[in-house]
ZADO-1210 file (C-alpha; in nm, 4 decimals, padded with zeros to 6 digits):
<atoms>
<atom x="-00.8727" y="-02.1094" z="01.6895" code="MET" pos="1"/>
<atom x="-00.5217" y="-01.9724" z="01.7220" code="LEU" pos="2"/>
<atom x="-00.4633" y="-01.6965" z="01.9690" code="ARG" pos="3"/>
<atom x="-00.1543" y="-01.4858" z="02.0037" code="MET" pos="4"/>
<atom x="00.0376" y="-01.5622" z="02.3192" code="ASN" pos="5"/>
<atom x="00.0698" y="-01.3005" z="02.5911" code="SER" pos="6"/>
<atom x="00.3840" y="-01.1657" z="02.4260" code="GLU" pos="7"/>
<atom x="00.1759" y="-01.0563" z="02.1266" code="HIS" pos="8"/>
<atom x="-00.1512" y="-00.9645" z="02.3005" code="GLY" pos="9"/>
<atom x="-00.4941" y="-01.1258" z="02.2770" code="ASP" pos="10"/>
<atom x="-00.5660" y="-01.0492" z="01.9108" code="ASP" pos="11"/>
<atom x="-00.7437" y="-01.3138" z="01.7109" code="ASP" pos="12"/>
<atom x="-00.4629" y="-01.4356" z="01.4876" code="LEU" pos="13"/>
<atom x="-00.6655" y="-01.6824" z="01.2856" code="SER" pos="14"/>
<atom x="-00.9048" y="-01.4235" z="01.1421" code="GLU" pos="15"/>
<atom x="-00.6241" y="-01.1852" z="01.0564" code="GLU" pos="16"/>
<atom x="-00.4250" y="-01.4577" z="00.8831" code="LEU" pos="17"/>
<atom x="-00.7347" y="-01.5759" z="00.6972" code="GLU" pos="18"/>
<atom x="-00.7844" y="-01.2296" z="00.5455" code="GLU" pos="19"/>
<atom x="-00.4150" y="-01.1974" z="00.4629" code="LEU" pos="20"/>
<atom x="-00.3960" y="-01.5397" z="00.2973" code="PHE" pos="21"/>
<atom x="-00.7144" y="-01.4688" z="00.0992" code="LYS" pos="22"/>
<atom x="-00.5550" y="-01.1503" z="-00.0308" code="ALA" pos="23"/>
<atom x="-00.2360" y="-01.3353" z="-00.1208" code="LEU" pos="24"/>
<atom x="-00.4250" y="-01.6340" z="-00.2633" code="GLY" pos="25"/>
<atom x="-00.4700" y="-01.4820" z="-00.6078" code="ASN" pos="26"/>
<atom x="-00.2068" y="-01.5146" z="-00.8794" code="ILE" pos="27"/>
<atom x="-00.2733" y="-01.1644" z="-01.0152" code="ASN" pos="28"/>
<atom x="-00.2168" y="-01.0063" z="-00.6755" code="ARG" pos="29"/>
<atom x="00.1009" y="-01.2096" z="-00.6248" code="LEU" pos="30"/>
<atom x="00.2285" y="-01.0964" z="-00.9663" code="ILE" pos="31"/>
<atom x="00.1388" y="-00.7403" z="-00.8764" code="LEU" pos="32"/>
<atom x="00.3280" y="-00.7596" z="-00.5454" code="ILE" pos="33"/>
<atom x="00.6264" y="-00.9206" z="-00.7168" code="TYR" pos="34"/>
<atom x="00.6340" y="-00.6533" z="-00.9873" code="ASN" pos="35"/>
<atom x="00.6171" y="-00.3780" z="-00.7277" code="LEU" pos="36"/>
<atom x="00.8907" y="-00.5402" z="-00.5190" code="ALA" pos="37"/>
<atom x="01.1278" y="-00.6166" z="-00.8047" code="SER" pos="38"/>
<atom x="01.0874" y="-00.2985" z="-01.0068" code="GLY" pos="39"/>
<atom x="01.2874" y="00.0184" z="-00.9833" code="GLU" pos="40"/>
<atom x="00.9818" y="00.2388" z="-00.9317" code="LYS" pos="41"/>
<atom x="00.8639" y="00.3111" z="-00.5789" code="GLU" pos="42"/>
<atom x="00.5018" y="00.3777" z="-00.6700" code="LYS" pos="43"/>
<atom x="00.2554" y="00.2781" z="-00.9407" code="PHE" pos="44"/>
<atom x="-00.0780" y="00.4048" z="-01.0647" code="SER" pos="45"/>
<atom x="-00.3748" y="00.1811" z="-01.1466" code="VAL" pos="46"/>
<atom x="-00.3072" y="00.2379" z="-01.5169" code="THR" pos="47"/>
<atom x="00.0530" y="00.1195" z="-01.4830" code="GLU" pos="48"/>
<atom x="-00.0510" y="-00.1834" z="-01.2803" code="MET" pos="49"/>
<atom x="-00.3225" y="-00.2787" z="-01.5292" code="ALA" pos="50"/>
<atom x="-00.0605" y="-00.2772" z="-01.8065" code="LYS" pos="51"/>
<atom x="00.1787" y="-00.4875" z="-01.5947" code="MET" pos="52"/>
<atom x="-00.0942" y="-00.7401" z="-01.5164" code="MET" pos="53"/>
<atom x="-00.2427" y="-00.7417" z="-01.8664" code="GLY" pos="54"/>
<atom x="-00.5929" y="-00.6634" z="-01.7400" code="CYS" pos="55"/>
<atom x="-00.8419" y="-00.3785" z="-01.7417" code="THR" pos="56"/>
<atom x="-00.8164" y="-00.0827" z="-01.5069" code="GLN" pos="57"/>
<atom x="-01.1331" y="-00.1872" z="-01.3173" code="PRO" pos="58"/>
<atom x="-00.9882" y="-00.5362" z="-01.2619" code="ALA" pos="59"/>
<atom x="-00.6567" y="-00.3901" z="-01.1436" code="ALA" pos="60"/>
<atom x="-00.8478" y="-00.1543" z="-00.9125" code="SER" pos="61"/>
<atom x="-01.0267" y="-00.4482" z="-00.7513" code="GLN" pos="62"/>
<atom x="-00.6971" y="-00.6290" z="-00.6867" code="HIS" pos="63"/>
<atom x="-00.5455" y="-00.3119" z="-00.5431" code="LEU" pos="64"/>
<atom x="-00.8482" y="-00.2638" z="-00.3200" code="LYS" pos="65"/>
<atom x="-00.8003" y="-00.6118" z="-00.1715" code="VAL" pos="66"/>
<atom x="-00.4316" y="-00.5470" z="-00.1037" code="LEU" pos="67"/>
<atom x="-00.5149" y="-00.2075" z="00.0437" code="LYS" pos="68"/>
<atom x="-00.7816" y="-00.3614" z="00.2697" code="THR" pos="69"/>
<atom x="-00.5239" y="-00.5909" z="00.4329" code="VAL" pos="70"/>
<atom x="-00.2876" y="-00.2918" z="00.4459" code="LYS" pos="71"/>
<atom x="-00.0190" y="-00.4379" z="00.2200" code="ILE" pos="72"/>
<atom x="-00.0416" y="-00.1235" z="00.0080" code="LEU" pos="73"/>
<atom x="-00.0888" y="00.2448" z="00.0798" code="ASN" pos="74"/>
<atom x="-00.2761" y="00.4704" z="-00.1616" code="ALA" pos="75"/>
<atom x="-00.1952" y="00.8364" z="-00.2106" code="LYS" pos="76"/>
<atom x="-00.3692" y="01.0701" z="-00.4514" code="LYS" pos="77"/>
<atom x="-00.1468" y="01.2973" z="-00.6579" code="GLN" pos="78"/>
<atom x="-00.3261" y="01.5079" z="-00.9138" code="GLY" pos="79"/>
<atom x="-00.5636" y="01.2904" z="-01.1146" code="ASN" pos="80"/>
<atom x="-00.3913" y="00.9642" z="-01.0168" code="TYR" pos="81"/>
<atom x="-00.3787" y="00.7451" z="-00.7118" code="ILE" pos="82"/>
<atom x="-00.0368" y="00.5920" z="-00.6546" code="TYR" pos="83"/>
<atom x="00.0257" y="00.2747" z="-00.4576" code="TYR" pos="84"/>
<atom x="00.3277" y="00.1916" z="-00.2431" code="THR" pos="85"/>
<atom x="00.4089" y="-00.0783" z="00.0106" code="PHE" pos="86"/>
<atom x="00.2997" y="-00.0257" z="00.3707" code="ASN" pos="87"/>
<atom x="00.6185" y="-00.1316" z="00.5460" code="GLN" pos="88"/>
<atom x="00.4775" y="-00.1191" z="00.9006" code="ASN" pos="89"/>
<atom x="00.1833" y="-00.3430" z="00.8102" code="ALA" pos="90"/>
<atom x="00.4106" y="-00.5820" z="00.6200" code="LEU" pos="91"/>
<atom x="00.6284" y="-00.6210" z="00.9291" code="LEU" pos="92"/>
<atom x="00.3195" y="-00.6983" z="01.1406" code="LYS" pos="93"/>
<atom x="00.1987" y="-00.9534" z="00.8828" code="HIS" pos="94"/>
<atom x="00.5433" y="-01.1150" z="00.8828" code="LYS" pos="95"/>
<atom x="00.5353" y="-01.1385" z="01.2622" code="GLU" pos="96"/>
<atom x="00.1986" y="-01.3171" z="01.2529" code="LYS" pos="97"/>
<atom x="00.3106" y="-01.5587" z="00.9812" code="ILE" pos="98"/>
<atom x="00.6359" y="-01.6258" z="01.1679" code="ASP" pos="99"/>
<atom x="00.4374" y="-01.6993" z="01.4848" code="PHE" pos="100"/>
<atom x="00.2161" y="-01.9480" z="01.2992" code="LEU" pos="101"/>
<atom x="00.5099" y="-02.1277" z="01.1400" code="PHE" pos="102"/>
<atom x="00.7032" y="-02.1292" z="01.4689" code="ASP" pos="103"/>
<atom x="00.4070" y="-02.3091" z="01.6293" code="CYS" pos="104"/>
<atom x="00.3978" y="-02.5629" z="01.3473" code="VAL" pos="105"/>
<atom x="00.7731" y="-02.6217" z="01.3508" code="LEU" pos="106"/>
<atom x="00.7736" y="-02.6614" z="01.7292" code="THR" pos="107"/>
<atom x="00.5063" y="-02.9296" z="01.6935" code="LYS" pos="108"/>
<atom x="00.7066" y="-03.1026" z="01.4184" code="CYS" pos="109"/>
<atom x="01.0170" y="-03.1096" z="01.6372" code="LYS" pos="110"/>
<atom x="00.8189" y="-03.2599" z="01.9272" code="LYS" pos="111"/>
<atom x="00.6794" y="-03.5299" z="01.6999" code="LEU" pos="112"/>
<atom x="01.0299" y="-03.6201" z="01.5781" code="GLU" pos="113"/>
<atom x="01.1572" y="-03.6750" z="01.9340" code="GLU" pos="114"/>
</atoms>
């Protein structure tokens, strides 16, 4: 099991990455993230996301719930709608964990090449 080094604390990295990769391991959620990232709008409702994904509102809600659980998205209620935006702080933490994992792998690859 991977553990963060002392620089990052004693958090269990493997479980956190497992949940993140599960959330990202679905084509609909990847399309959703891409559409949010590449569009001009800063926030989307479930209705708008369902249209983008070509699925029902309940299906879109389930995908949004998964992304919200791993903190990729924030949800904010405005009137009758809930709007979703990226959670920049959580994304930076996820990137740090992924970078740490890949740095470990690349370090091992370099050692094996020597």
